[in-house]
N, C-alpha and C positions, 0 to 999 in steps of 0.2 A: 647548679645545678644538678636533682634529682638523684641520688638511687632508684636502683630496682626497685625496692624491698617498698621506701616511698613509695613513686610512681605508683605497685598494690595498687597498695594502704591506697591514694586518693580518687584514687578508680573507682577501692571497691563502694569506696564515701558514692565519692558519683553513681554511681551509675543505684546503690540502693534507697532514690526516692524514682527512681526513674522511672521504676514497674507498681509502680505502689498501686498503682489507677487501674493494671491489666490486671493483677495478683487479687485484688479486693475483686474484683467484675469476675474471676475466676468462681472462687472462693463465692460468690452471691451462685452465681452459675447454677454452681457442683448442690449450694445449698438448696434448687430449688426444684434442682434434678431428684434428689434424695428424696427430697416430700412427695414432687410428686410420685415419684412410682409407689411408698409411701400411700397415696391415695387410689392408692389402681389399685394393689397390695389386700388394702382394707375393704373395696369393693368386689374384687376379683373375692376377697375371703365372704362373702359376703351371697356372692351368687351361688359361688361349691357350695360352702357350709347347708345351704337346708338339702342339700342331694346327696351330704355321706359321701363326701369326698374335699379334701383338704387342701390347698394353692399345689401343693408339692406334686402331691397324688396328679393335675395335672400339667404340671407340668413335662414330669417322666413321657405321663401316655405324647403329650406334642411335642414330646422327642423324637419319644420312637413312631411318634406314624412320620416324622421327616425322614428321621433313618432308623427303620425298623431290624433289629440286630446289634443293636447299640451293644455295650460293652460296659459294667459297669464303672471304669472310669470316661469311656465316653459321655456315656451318666453323665457322672459328677461335672465335667466339666459342660455338658451344658443347660446343666438345669441349677448349675451353685451356691450346691449342698456337703457337708459334710459325708465319710462316708458311713458314718452311722446311720445317718437321717435317710440316707437313702435304699438301704440296709434296711431298714425298716419301712419307709415310703412301698419300695417293693416285692415285699410281704404281703402288703396289706392290699396290694396289685394283688398280685399273684392269688390271697386268699379270694379273690374278690372275680377272680378268672379272666383279668383284664390285659395284664403275662402273663408269658410263662416263659423258663428259660429253656438253654441247648447247651453242651457243650461247643466252641464251632468246628469245625471238619480242617478245619486247618493245623493247631495250634489247641489240643486236647488239655491247656491249661485255664484254653483264656472264656467262661463261660458270659454268653449275645442272655439278651431283652429281645424278648418278641413284642409287641402289641399281638392279640385273638380279633377275631372276627367281631367277637362282643366288646371287645377295649377300645380298634375300631366306631362301633357304631355309639358305646357313651363317651370318648370322645367327640365326634362328634356332636352328639350335643351336649355336650358340655359349655364348645366350643363359638355352640348359635347362639345357648343363652349369656357368654361371656360378654359377644358380642352384641346382645337385645342392655344389657348394665345390668 
């Protein structure tokens, strides 16, 4: 009769090879997804660059187009960039008059970022260009 420790060890050994094919498939899928994302980012940067925009700037504009009046935390979650990068991108878009900031009406500690009318026009143009490839 096996002890509890021996049974747990035998169970781990038996299960060690059982999911290996599943793991390899999951890793292959992950690799392909990451590579596809990099290719898409490279293609998008090639379209946006000549227009004078970075991919992160378009992502910010797009997030604001979907949910105008977002906090910086909400934008960070939508765009998946660090705080410093997001701050620089929003500052660049402010300089181009594509977005503007306002203090939240309910909580004066919160700053919300909005898409300007010009920003909506630019977002529309850039999104159409990206759709063309």
